[in-house]
Structure formats: structure tokens, C-alpha cells
N, C-alpha and C positions, 0 to 999 in steps of 0.2 A: 513883703518889704525886705525880709531877711534874705530871701532867694536872690533878689535884685542886687543886694549888697555883695553877696558871695560871688555872683556872676561878674559884677564889675571888678571885684578884687582879683578874680581869676584872669580876667581880660587884661588888667593892668600888669599882672605878673608875667603873662605871656608876652605882652608888648615889651616888657623890660628884658626878657630873655632874648627876644628877636633883635632888640636894639644892641645888646651886648653879647652876641653869640660868640664873638672871638674869645672873650674871657672864659666862657664855659668850655670851649674847645681846648684852650691851653691847659685847663685844670683836668679835664676828663680824658683827653687823648692819651697821655702816658698810661693811666690806669687801664684804659680800653686796650691799648696795644700789648701791655704786659699780660692781661687776661687772655687775649686772643692768641699770643705767641706761646705762652707757657701752659695754658689750660685747654684751649679748643683745638689748635693745630695738632698737638700730639695725639688727639683722639684718632686721627686717621691711621696711626700706627698699629691700632688693634687688629688691622687686617692681617698682620703677621701671625696672629694666633691661628689663622685658618690656612696658613701656607707653610711650606718647608723652606724657610728663608735661607737664601744663599747670598751673602754680601756681594759676590761677584755679579750676580744677575739682578740684584736689587729687589725691592718689595714686589713690584708689579711683574717682574720677570720670573719670580720663583714659582714653583709648582704649587697648585692648589690641593690641599689635603683635607679640607672640610673640618670635621670634628675629631680628627685623629689625635691631635695634641691633647684635647680635653679628655678623651677616652683613655689615653695613655696615662694621664695624671690620675684620673679617678680609679683606674684599675691598678695603680701603683700600690705596693704594700705599705708605703709610707704615707699615703693620702690621709687616712683616718687619724694617724698620730699627729701629723702637722696641723690638720684642721682642729683637732681637739686642743692642742697646745695653744693655738692662736685664740680660740674661743675662751679657754680657761683664763689665759692671761688678760684678755680684754674684759671679760665679764667680772672676774674677781677684782680687777682694777677699777671698774665702774662702781661695783658695790661697796668697795672699801674706800675709794677715793672721792666719790661724788658728794657724800655728806660732809666731808671735812671742811671744804671752803665755806659751806653754809654755817657750820658751827663756829668757825673762826669769825665770820662776819657778825653773827649774833653776839658773840662774846666781845668783839671790838666795839660794837654799838653800845655796850653797857659801860664802857670806860668813859668817864666824864672829863678827865684831865687830858687836854689836847696834846701836851708834851709827851706824856706817857704813851698815849695812843700812837703818836707819830713814831716814837722810838720802837715800839712793838711792831708796827707796820714795816719799818725799815728792816728789822731782823727777819720778818716773815717774807718780804718781797725779794730780799737779796739773793736767795738760792736760785731764783728763776733766771738770773743773768749768768749763771755758771753753765758753760757748754756741756753737752752730753758726754763728750769724751773725757773732760776733766772730772765730771761727776762719777763716771765709771772708774776712773783711776782712783778717786777717793774711796769708792766702795771696795776696790781690791785692797787698798792699803788698810782700811779699817777692819776688814774681815779676813786679812791674811793670818796665818798661824801665829805670827809674832806681832800682830796688830793690837790696837788698844782694846777692842772688844774681847779678844781672847785673854788679854792680860787682866781685864776686869773680872772675867769669869773663871780665871785660873785654868784655862784649857789651851789646847793647841790645835783646834779644829780648822781645817781649810774649808770654809763654808762655800767657796766658789766652785768646789768640785762636787757638791751635793745637789743632785737633780731635784730633790724634794725641797731644797731651800731656795731654788732659783726664783720661783714666782713671788715668794714673800720679799726677797731682796729687791727684785725688779719693781714691785708695786710700792713698797715702803719708801724706796729711794725716790720714786716718782711723786709720791705724796709730799715728801719733804721738799722737793724742788718746786713743785707747781701749785700746792694748795694755797699758799699765801697769795700768790699772784691771781689765782682763780677767784679769790674772795673779793676782789676789788669791785666787781659788778654788783654783788650782793650788798657790800658795804655802801656803795653809792645809792642803791635803791632804798636801803634802810635809812639813810640820811634824810630822805624826803618824806618819811612817814609822819603822820600827824602826831604831834606831842599831846594833843588833847585826848586822843584815844588812850595813850599810855597813862596820862593823869587820871582818866576815868577808871581805867583798870586798877590803878593804885587805890583810888577812893573806894572801889568795890571790894578791896581786900585781896587782890591778886598778887601772888608772890612773883619773883623774877621769872621762874619757869612758866607760869601761867601767862605772864605778860608776853614772853617770847612766843608761846603757842597760839595765843588768841589775838595778838596785835602784830608782832614782827613778822612771823611766818606768812600770814595771809597777805601782808603788804608785798612780799617778794614771791608769792606763789606762782604768778605768771612767768617770771624769769626762771624760777626753778624748773618749771615744766618745759620751757623752751630749751634750756641748757641740758636737761636730761634727754630729751629727744635727739638733740644734736650729738651729744656724746654717745648715746646708744646707737646712733646711725654710723658712728665711726668705730664700731666694735672691731671690725676687720681691718681697720686702717692703722694698725700699729706700725710705727716707723722701724726700719730694720737696724738703724744705727745703734740704739741702746742695747737691743737684744744681741746684736752681733758683737758689740764691744764687751758685754758681760759674759759672752759665751766662752766656754772652755771645752776641751775634748771630753771631760768627765760629766758635764751637765747638759750635753746635747740632747739626751732624751726628753728634757723639759724645755730647753732653750731654743730648739729648732722650730721656728714658726714659718708661716707662709712667706712673709717678706724676706727673711734671711735665706729661705730656700730659693726664691726668685733671684735674689742677688747672686747666689752661688751658681745656679744653673745658667743664668743669663750672662753675667759678666765674667765669672771665673772659668766656666766651661764653654761659653760661647754658643749655647743652645738657645738662640733668641726667640724662635717660634714657640718653643715649649714654655719658656719663662713668661712670654707674653700671654699665653693661654692661662697659665696659673694666675697671673696678675688680673686678667679679665674675670676669671672665675671668682677671685677674691672680691672684686668690685661688685659683681652681680649679687653675691651673698650679702654684701654691705647694703645695697639698695633694698633688697628684700627685707632685711632686718629693720631698716629705717622705716619702711612702710608699715611693717607689723607693729613696731613700737608706737608709732604715731597713732595708729588705729586703736591700740590698747589704751593709750593715754586719753584719747578722746572719749572712750567709754567711761573712764573713771574720773574725768575732769569736765563733766557737763558739756561735752562736745567741743571743747577747746583744745587745739593742737597747733601743728604747723599748717 
């Protein structure tokens, strides 16, 4: 009986879609075209990584060089340094930044006053709407030798020239900008948790920390796992804008990562084939890391992953 109801419901839904197909086309076509033009069509450009690209001859007319650009990059003395800089910046950013939105959501969930909660959320979400360049300008001002940080410490240190300080500055500024906005998903999931479980935990004598651990966190466990896999899969996908904007001639030993290297080689020096090869290498490493993390998470999460 239930199967018949489900089948009739599916048939009625299909008939509705067929009858109003123009509405679906109007809504889906723009998204489909944007995805096709900006995501799939550019994939054909990776053939440049295997050619000695000459703008005058075009992609198809340029000479085929096979894996020459990849071997040139891997044998470069800067290869290990740029790869390690990228991995360190991404992995440390993930380890430091991933738990913060979860902690913020758990704390916000404990605030009973709606007005206070809204005001705190407004303060936490606002930095997300600051552009990367403006953020980097603020970082330079705050950390300059005559900036407020040095005045509070009573020093005159130029932090932006210190390679050992670059990663901490990059990661902490990213957490300040994005942690509040990233907590929205967890806050929404916690809003739908059962109040009966919380009340039962209180009756059993559980304090706030035990309530979070045994009630709140299990309620958002699946979202945490999915978000961790997605973020771990983007370990090599650091945008070059922020790293490039925070880069100085003195902190390059720590701030030069693969995306900034691709930008400089490709757009500034015009070596398009080599920069495409480096970018493709970066994407392949990203896919491998995504598959590895997904498999590891499945082993520790009862077979649940992406």
C-alpha cells in the first residue's frame, strides 16, 4: 500500500515537472550556463601544461612537450619549499580554524536571550563582509612598527617582515574574518536539536560541558564530518590574493606558496605552459588528499563519509 502511494506521488511530481518545464528551465538555465562556462569549459585549457604554448600559434598549434613542464617544476630547487609552505599554511589553518566555528555555535546555543544573541552574531558575522584587500590593509596598519599592537606591547617590531610570523598572521586574520560566518551552519543545526534530550541530561545531573559533549555535538556530528572532509579536500586550494597581499620582500621564505608562484610565473612572466603545469599539479595533489581524508574519516566514522 505504501509503495503504491509513493509511486503515485512520484508520478504526480513527474507530471507536474513535465507540465511546467518552462519554469524549471528559466530557473536552472542561468546556473547551468555559469557552471558550464566558468567551471567546465576552462578544463580544456589544461592541455597547455603539456605544450610549449606560443600565443601566436595558439594552443593547438603549439609544440607538444609532454611532461617536460612537470619535470622542470619538480626538479626546481624551489619545489620542496613552495610545496611545504602551501601544505603548512593549509594544514595549520585547518587545525586551528576548523574547531573555532563549532565552539562559537555551541556557545551561541547556550545564550537564551534572543536580543543578546542577535547582537553577538552581528559582531561575529560582520568581518566576513570585509574584502580581502581591506583586511590585509588593516593587518599592515595594526602590525606596523607604529601600530596599535606595538604601542600596547611597548615595542617597534615590524611583524610583516618576519617569515616566522607570517603563518600565524595569515591564519589568525582568517579565523577572525571567517569563523563567525562559518558557524551559521552549526548554529542552524543546533537550533533543531531536541530540547527533551537536553532536559533529560539536566535531570541526570549533566553540567554544561557534558550537555555539549553528549547532546549538542552528536546532533551536528554529520555536518562536522562533511565540513571537515570538504575543507581537507581544499588543503591545496589556497587563494593567492591574501597571501600575495600580505607578502613582502622579507617574508617571502614563508609567504611564497604555489598559487602566488603560479600567478607570478603565468601572468607576470608570461610562462603560461609552466604555470598551467604547476596549477594542474596542485589540483592533482588536492584530489589525492581529498580521497585519502574521505577514506580515513570513513574508517573512524562507522563507514560514513562523502
